[in-house]
C-alpha positions as CSV (number, residue, x, y, z in Angstrom):
1,M,0.5,3.7,48.2
2,D,-2.7,5.4,47.0
3,C,-1.0,6.0,43.6
4,V,-0.1,2.3,43.4
5,I,-3.7,1.2,44.2
6,Y,-5.1,3.7,41.7
7,H,-2.8,2.6,39.0
8,T,-3.6,-1.1,39.6
9,F,-7.3,-0.3,39.7
10,A,-7.0,1.5,36.3
11,E,-5.2,-1.5,34.8
12,V,-7.9,-3.9,36.1
13,S,-10.6,-1.7,34.7
14,R,-8.9,-1.6,31.3
15,C,-8.5,-5.4,31.3
16,K,-12.2,-5.8,32.1
17,V,-13.1,-3.5,29.2
18,L,-10.8,-5.4,26.8
19,H,-12.3,-8.7,28.0
20,I,-15.8,-7.4,27.4
21,N,-14.8,-6.3,23.9
22,D,-13.3,-9.7,23.2
23,I,-16.5,-11.4,24.4
24,G,-18.5,-9.1,22.1
25,D,-16.3,-9.9,19.1
26,D,-16.6,-13.6,19.8
27,F,-20.4,-13.3,20.0
28,L,-20.7,-11.3,16.8
29,S,-18.4,-13.8,15.0
30,L,-21.0,-16.5,15.6
31,F,-23.5,-14.6,13.4
32,F,-21.1,-12.6,11.2
33,P,-18.0,-14.7,10.8
34,R,-14.8,-12.9,9.8
35,L,-13.1,-14.7,7.0
36,C,-9.6,-14.5,5.5
37,L,-9.8,-12.7,2.2
38,A,-7.2,-15.0,0.7
39,C,-8.5,-18.4,1.7
40,S,-11.9,-17.9,3.4
41,A,-10.8,-19.5,6.6
42,H,-12.3,-18.2,9.8
43,L,-10.2,-15.5,11.4
44,V,-9.4,-15.9,15.0
45,R,-8.9,-13.2,17.6
46,G,-6.0,-10.9,16.7
47,E,-6.1,-11.7,13.0
48,K,-7.1,-9.0,10.5
49,V,-8.1,-9.5,6.9
50,L,-5.5,-12.4,6.5
51,C,-5.2,-15.6,8.5
52,T,-1.8,-16.4,10.0
53,G,-1.4,-19.4,7.6
54,C,-1.8,-17.2,4.5
55,L,0.4,-14.5,6.0
56,L,3.3,-17.0,6.7
57,S,3.0,-18.7,3.3
58,M,2.7,-15.5,1.2
59,A,5.6,-15.0,-1.2
60,R,7.8,-12.1,0.1
61,T,10.3,-10.2,-2.0
62,D,12.3,-8.5,0.7
63,F,13.3,-5.9,-1.8
64,H,13.4,-3.3,0.9
65,L,16.6,-5.0,2.1
66,K,18.2,-5.3,-1.4
67,R,19.6,-2.3,-3.3
68,N,19.6,-2.6,-7.1
69,N,17.0,-5.3,-6.8
70,T,15.2,-6.5,-9.9
71,L,12.2,-4.1,-9.4
72,E,14.6,-1.1,-9.2
73,Q,16.3,-2.4,-12.3
74,A,13.0,-2.5,-14.2
75,F,13.0,1.3,-14.1
76,W,16.6,1.8,-15.1
77,G,16.8,3.9,-18.3
78,R,13.1,4.8,-17.9
79,C,13.0,7.2,-15.0
80,L,15.1,8.1,-12.0
81,V,14.1,6.1,-8.9
82,E,16.0,6.1,-5.6
83,R,14.5,2.9,-4.2
84,A,11.8,0.5,-5.1
85,A,10.1,-2.3,-3.1
86,A,7.0,-4.5,-3.2
87,F,5.7,-6.6,-0.3
88,S,4.7,-9.8,-2.3
89,V,4.7,-11.4,-5.7
90,Y,1.7,-11.0,-7.9
91,N,0.7,-13.9,-10.1
92,R,-2.3,-16.0,-11.0
93,G,-3.7,-17.7,-7.9
94,S,-1.5,-15.8,-5.4
95,R,-2.9,-14.7,-2.1
96,I,-1.9,-11.1,-2.6
97,R,-3.8,-11.1,-5.9
98,K,-7.0,-12.2,-4.2
99,L,-6.5,-9.5,-1.5
100,I,-5.9,-6.8,-4.1
101,H,-9.0,-7.9,-6.0
102,A,-11.0,-7.7,-2.8
103,L,-9.6,-4.2,-2.2
104,K,-10.3,-2.8,-5.6
105,Y,-13.5,-4.5,-6.7
106,N,-15.3,-5.7,-3.5
107,G,-15.1,-2.6,-1.4
108,R,-12.8,-4.2,1.2
109,T,-10.8,-1.1,1.9
110,E,-9.7,-2.5,5.2
111,A,-7.5,-4.8,3.3
112,G,-5.5,-1.9,1.9
113,K,-5.1,-0.2,5.3
114,S,-4.2,-3.5,7.1
115,L,-1.6,-4.6,4.5
116,G,-0.2,-1.1,4.3
117,E,0.3,-1.0,8.0
118,L,1.8,-4.5,7.9
119,Y,4.3,-3.5,5.2
120,G,5.0,-0.2,6.9
121,N,6.1,-2.0,10.1
122,I,8.4,-4.1,8.0
123,L,9.8,-1.1,6.1
124,K,10.5,1.0,9.2
125,E,12.7,-1.8,10.6
126,S,15.2,-1.2,7.7
127,D,16.6,2.1,6.4
128,F,14.1,2.2,3.5
129,M,11.9,4.9,5.0
130,G,14.8,6.8,6.6
131,D,14.7,10.1,4.6
132,I,11.2,9.9,3.1
133,D,9.3,13.2,3.5
134,M,5.9,12.3,2.3
135,I,3.8,9.3,1.1
136,V,1.9,10.0,-2.2
137,P,-0.7,7.5,-3.5
138,V,-1.1,7.1,-7.2
139,P,-4.3,8.9,-8.1
140,L,-7.3,7.4,-9.9
141,H,-9.2,9.3,-12.6
142,P,-12.0,11.2,-10.8
143,A,-14.6,9.4,-12.9
144,R,-13.3,6.0,-11.9
145,Q,-13.0,7.1,-8.3
146,R,-16.6,8.3,-8.3
147,K,-17.7,5.0,-9.7
148,R,-15.7,2.9,-7.3
149,G,-16.2,5.3,-4.4
150,Y,-12.6,5.4,-3.3
151,N,-9.0,5.1,-4.4
152,Q,-7.5,1.9,-3.2
153,S,-4.0,3.4,-3.1
154,D,-5.2,5.9,-0.5
155,F,-5.9,3.2,2.0
156,I,-2.5,1.5,1.4
157,A,-0.9,4.9,2.0
158,I,-2.9,5.5,5.2
159,G,-1.7,2.1,6.6
160,L,1.9,2.9,5.7
161,S,1.6,6.3,7.3
162,E,0.1,4.9,10.6
163,A,3.0,2.4,10.8
164,T,5.9,4.8,9.9
165,G,4.7,8.2,11.0
166,V,5.3,9.7,7.5
167,A,2.4,11.9,6.4
168,V,0.2,11.1,3.4
169,K,-0.2,13.9,0.9
170,K,-3.0,13.4,-1.6
171,N,-3.5,15.5,-4.7
172,I,0.3,16.0,-5.1
173,I,0.0,14.1,-8.4
174,R,-3.1,14.7,-10.6
175,R,-4.4,12.9,-13.7
176,T,-4.8,14.7,-17.0
177,G,-7.4,12.3,-18.4
178,Q,-8.9,8.8,-18.6
179,T,-6.9,5.9,-19.9
180,G,-9.2,3.0,-19.7
181,S,-8.2,-0.4,-18.3
182,Q,-4.5,-1.4,-18.5
183,T,-5.2,-5.1,-17.9
184,K,-4.9,-6.4,-21.5
185,R,-2.3,-3.9,-22.8
186,G,1.3,-4.8,-23.5
187,R,4.2,-2.9,-22.0
188,Y,4.6,-0.5,-24.8
189,E,0.9,0.1,-25.1
190,R,0.7,0.8,-21.4
191,W,3.5,3.3,-21.6
192,E,1.9,5.1,-24.6
193,N,-1.3,5.1,-22.7
194,V,0.0,6.8,-19.5
195,K,3.2,8.7,-20.5
196,S,1.6,12.1,-20.3
197,L,-1.2,11.2,-17.9
198,F,0.0,12.8,-14.7
199,F,1.1,16.3,-13.6
200,V,2.0,18.1,-10.4
201,P,-0.2,21.2,-9.9
202,E,1.9,22.7,-7.1
203,P,5.6,22.1,-7.8
204,E,6.6,24.1,-4.7
205,A,5.0,21.4,-2.6
206,V,7.5,18.7,-3.8
207,T,10.7,20.7,-4.5
208,G,13.6,19.4,-2.3
209,K,11.5,16.5,-1.0
210,H,12.0,12.7,-1.1
211,I,8.6,11.3,-2.1
212,L,7.4,7.8,-1.7
213,V,4.8,6.9,-4.4
214,V,2.4,4.1,-3.5
215,D,0.3,1.8,-5.6
216,D,-1.4,-1.5,-5.2
217,V,0.4,-3.5,-7.8
218,I,3.2,-2.9,-10.3
219,T,2.8,-5.0,-13.5
220,T,4.9,-3.3,-16.2
221,G,5.8,-0.2,-14.2
222,S,4.3,2.2,-16.8
223,T,2.0,4.0,-14.4
224,M,4.8,4.4,-11.8
225,E,7.2,5.6,-14.5
226,A,4.7,8.3,-15.6
227,C,4.3,9.4,-11.9
228,V,8.0,9.6,-11.4
229,N,8.6,11.6,-14.5
230,A,5.8,14.0,-13.6
231,L,7.4,14.6,-10.2
232,H,10.9,15.2,-11.7
233,E,9.5,17.6,-14.3
234,A,7.9,19.6,-11.4
235,G,11.1,20.2,-9.5
236,E,14.3,18.9,-7.8
237,V,13.0,15.8,-6.1
238,K,14.0,12.3,-5.1
239,V,11.4,9.6,-5.7
240,S,11.1,6.0,-4.3
241,L,8.4,3.5,-5.0
242,V,6.4,1.0,-3.0
243,A,3.6,-1.4,-3.9
244,L,1.8,-4.3,-2.2
245,A,2.8,-6.5,-5.0
246,A,4.9,-6.7,-8.2
247,A,4.4,-9.0,-11.2
248,Q,6.5,-12.1,-11.0
249,K,8.5,-11.2,-14.1
250,L,9.7,-8.1,-12.1
251,T,10.8,-10.1,-9.1
252,L,13.0,-12.8,-10.7
């Protein structure tokens, strides 16, 4: 009986704490409103980064459920990829594009972690993550990371890890040099720009592993291709790819 009373008292105490926290959040939101990063609508209790309306209307690829999907096919003949998936479709005016812009250029790192966790929960419901040994974010050049203050792919990877339980391993892939912006380059120019950009400093850390490489967006696939090839050059590995978004031409 005493145990039952104690357990009930603990639950009541916890509820009171949660209630107080909710009141505090509501009070702070009066002065510092939390806004959806995609549409600027006010977020309500329980919403993070993205409002429910934007979340429901965001274009999904469901590539994690489709083997030989068009994103995987984009790498055929270029590098050896086990699986490839992207959460949403990246195009002008898309919600995911606004979120990624906020993540990369406005310091909204919580967007990367929140979306990574969201996608991780989706991926773990399928067999996509089944034999993955580690999550490896695509690295930024050190100079660019110092300027920005962070690598956006790190936060996406952290969110994926928290949802799936697969560990994040940074510095598995390193950059050899600076490439400059890829934004206005064509596919061949991008490939030429990054084909020898990455290397694996400790091959023994990846040999025999299935590695999930993570980036924010896949446009032509040149950066991912270079990462995959660097990993295969380092040892006997399997490599799969995940991004928050893929360019529309890769999802059709």
